[in-house]
C-alpha positions in Angstrom: -20.6 -0.7 30.7 -23.0 -2.7 32.9 -24.1 -1.7 36.5 -23.6 -4.3 38.9 -25.6 -5.0 42.1 -29.1 -4.9 40.3 -30.7 -8.1 38.8 -31.9 -7.6 35.4 -35.6 -7.3 34.7 -37.2 -10.7 33.9 -38.4 -11.3 30.5 -41.9 -11.8 30.3 -43.4 -14.5 27.8 -44.4 -13.0 24.4 -45.6 -14.7 21.4 -44.8 -11.4 19.6 -41.2 -11.3 20.9 -40.8 -14.8 19.6 -41.8 -14.0 16.2 -40.0 -10.8 16.0 -36.7 -12.0 17.4 -36.8 -14.9 14.9 -37.4 -12.8 12.0 -34.9 -10.3 13.2 -31.9 -12.4 13.9 -32.4 -14.2 10.3 -32.8 -10.8 8.5 -30.2 -8.9 10.1 -27.5 -11.7 10.2 -28.2 -12.4 6.2 -27.3 -8.5 5.7 -24.2 -8.4 7.9 -21.2 -6.8 6.3 -17.8 -7.6 8.0 -16.1 -5.0 6.4 -18.3 -2.4 7.7 -18.4 -3.7 11.1 -15.0 -3.2 12.3 -15.0 0.5 11.6 -18.6 1.0 13.0 -17.2 -0.5 16.2 -14.1 1.5 16.2 -16.3 4.7 15.8 -18.5 3.8 18.8 -15.3 3.2 21.0 -15.7 -0.7 21.2 -18.9 -0.6 23.1 -20.3 -3.4 21.2 -19.5 -5.6 18.1 -21.7 -4.7 14.9 -22.9 -6.5 12.1 -21.9 -3.9 9.7 -25.4 -2.7 8.8 -25.7 1.1 7.8 -28.7 2.7 9.5 -30.8 3.3 6.3 -30.3 -0.3 5.4 -31.0 -1.4 9.0 -34.3 0.4 9.1 -35.5 -0.8 5.9 -34.8 -4.4 7.2 -36.6 -3.6 10.3 -39.8 -2.7 8.3 -39.7 -6.1 6.7 -39.2 -7.8 10.2 -42.3 -6.0 11.5 -44.5 -6.3 8.5 -47.8 -7.7 9.6 -47.2 -7.9 13.3 -49.7 -6.4 15.8 -49.3 -3.6 18.0 -47.5 -4.8 21.0 -48.4 -4.8 24.7 -46.2 -3.5 27.5 -45.1 -7.1 28.0 -44.3 -7.5 24.4 -42.3 -4.4 24.5 -40.4 -5.4 27.5 -39.7 -8.9 26.0 -38.5 -7.6 22.7 -36.1 -4.9 24.3 -34.6 -7.1 26.7 -34.2 -10.1 24.3 -32.6 -7.9 22.1 -30.4 -6.4 24.6 -29.0 -10.0 25.3 -27.6 -10.1 21.9 -24.0 -8.9 21.4 -24.3 -6.9 18.1 -25.2 -3.2 18.5 -27.9 -3.2 15.7 -30.2 -5.5 17.7 -30.0 -2.8 20.5 -30.8 -0.1 17.7 -33.8 -2.1 16.8 -35.2 -2.3 20.2 -34.7 1.6 20.8 -36.6 2.2 17.5 -39.1 -0.1 18.5 -39.6 1.3 22.0 -39.6 5.0 20.6 -42.5 3.7 18.2 -44.4 2.2 20.9 -43.5 4.2 24.1 -47.2 5.0 24.6 -48.1 1.5 25.2 -45.9 1.4 28.2 -46.9 2.5 31.7 -44.8 4.1 34.4 -43.9 0.3 35.3 -41.7 0.2 32.3 -39.0 2.7 33.8 -37.0 -0.3 35.6 -36.6 -1.8 32.1 -35.5 1.6 30.7 -33.2 1.9 33.4 -31.5 -1.5 32.7 -31.2 -0.4 29.0 -29.7 2.8 30.0 -27.0 1.2 32.5 -26.2 -1.9 30.4 -23.9 -1.6 27.3 -24.2 2.1 27.8 -23.0 4.6 25.3 -24.7 7.9 23.9 -26.0 6.1 20.9 -28.7 4.3 22.7 -29.0 6.3 25.9 -29.9 9.7 24.2 -32.7 8.1 22.3 -34.1 6.2 25.2 -33.7 9.4 27.5 -35.6 11.8 25.1 -38.2 9.4 23.5 -38.9 6.8 26.1 -38.1 8.1 29.7 -39.4 11.4 28.6 -42.5 10.0 27.3 -43.1 7.9 30.6 -42.5 10.9 33.0 -44.9 13.0 30.9 -47.8 10.5 31.0 -46.9 9.9 34.7 -45.5 13.0 36.6 -45.0 10.9 39.7 -41.9 9.6 38.1 -40.1 12.9 38.3 -39.1 11.5 41.7 -37.2 8.8 39.8 -35.6 11.6 37.7 -34.7 13.5 40.9 -32.8 10.4 42.1 -31.2 9.8 38.8 -29.7 13.3 38.5 -27.4 12.5 41.4 -26.8 8.9 40.8 -23.3 7.9 40.4 -24.0 6.3 37.1 -23.2 9.4 34.6 -25.7 7.7 32.1 -28.7 8.1 34.5 -27.5 11.7 35.1 -27.4 12.3 31.6 -31.0 10.8 31.1 -32.4 13.0 33.7 -31.0 15.9 32.1 -32.3 15.0 28.7 -35.6 13.5 29.6 -37.6 16.7 29.0 -35.4 17.4 25.6 -38.6 17.2 23.6 -41.1 18.9 26.2 -40.9 22.5 24.8 -43.6 24.4 26.5 -44.2 21.9 28.9 -40.7 21.7 30.3 -40.5 22.2 34.1 -38.0 25.1 33.8 -37.2 25.0 37.6 -36.3 21.4 37.6 -34.3 21.7 34.4 -32.2 24.5 35.8 -31.9 22.8 39.1 -30.5 19.5 37.5 -28.1 21.6 35.4 -26.8 23.3 38.7 -26.7 20.0 40.6 -24.3 18.6 37.8 -22.7 21.9 37.0 -19.2 20.4 38.3 -19.4 17.0 36.8 -16.0 15.8 35.8 -17.4 13.8 32.7 -17.8 15.3 29.0 -21.2 13.4 28.6 -22.7 15.0 31.5 -21.2 18.5 30.7 -22.2 18.1 27.1 -25.8 17.1 28.2 -26.4 20.2 30.5 -25.4 22.4 27.5 -27.5 20.4 25.1 -30.6 20.5 27.2 -30.2 24.2 27.9 -29.8 24.9 24.1 -33.0 22.8 23.2 -35.0 24.7 25.8 -33.7 28.0 24.5 -35.5 27.3 21.2 -38.8 27.7 23.4 -37.7 30.3 25.9 -34.2 31.9 24.8 -34.7 34.7 27.5 -35.0 32.2 30.3 -31.8 30.5 29.1 -29.9 33.6 28.8 -31.0 34.8 32.2 -30.1 31.7 33.8 -26.7 31.6 32.2 -26.1 35.3 33.1 -26.5 34.6 36.8 -24.8 30.9 36.9 -22.3 31.0 34.1 -19.2 30.9 36.3 -20.5 27.4 37.6 -20.5 25.9 34.2 -17.5 24.6 32.1 -16.8 26.5 28.9 -17.9 23.6 26.9 -21.3 23.7 28.6 -21.9 27.3 27.8 -20.7 27.2 24.3 -23.4 24.2 23.7 -26.1 26.1 25.6 -25.7 29.4 23.6 -25.4 27.9 20.2 -28.0 29.6 18.0 -29.3 31.9 20.8 -27.6 35.2 19.6 -25.3 35.4 22.6 
């Protein structure tokens, strides 16, 4: 799914991206397995075509692609991610997500519009969730001013932006802004989509590993506002 009405970010020039994309497309294409590609595409609900490379093999190939390459600048990260996203096969998107997870600290708050484009283009949980927790979450942690963007995303009509806002604190643990987490959950408590309801339960369950009493107390007060799916997800492994 692609959000219309917003132009994609410009791809900056990057010699590193030139090298990486040349190696990547040659290496991945040589490892393509059409027999695996069709069931992989079906499992991901036909969101994109696949080359048919299993994850362990793909990551091993990625290490070969990146061998000897320098640490990227933010412009390199932008160019590599956007150029991968322009390729149809999903494994190239996975490469970009893995690369951004590895080098999220190299990116400033100015990278958020790029992340937004990736989240709202060819959208599915397999890329969105990792971008939310490992890239957007890292950007917001480094620049708390970006919480204003999360406050906008949580009520956006695009469900993947709302899901990202819910999940961006997933790895924060003791640094979680609990008031904002609970407020976001309440804002989307009546959302009709499975992926948003599931995300509410997931982010509450994850925070319960840090402060189970806070989550149990929140749900004791607000349980009636949430779908049964959300409550089940939130209370997994909390003893409730």
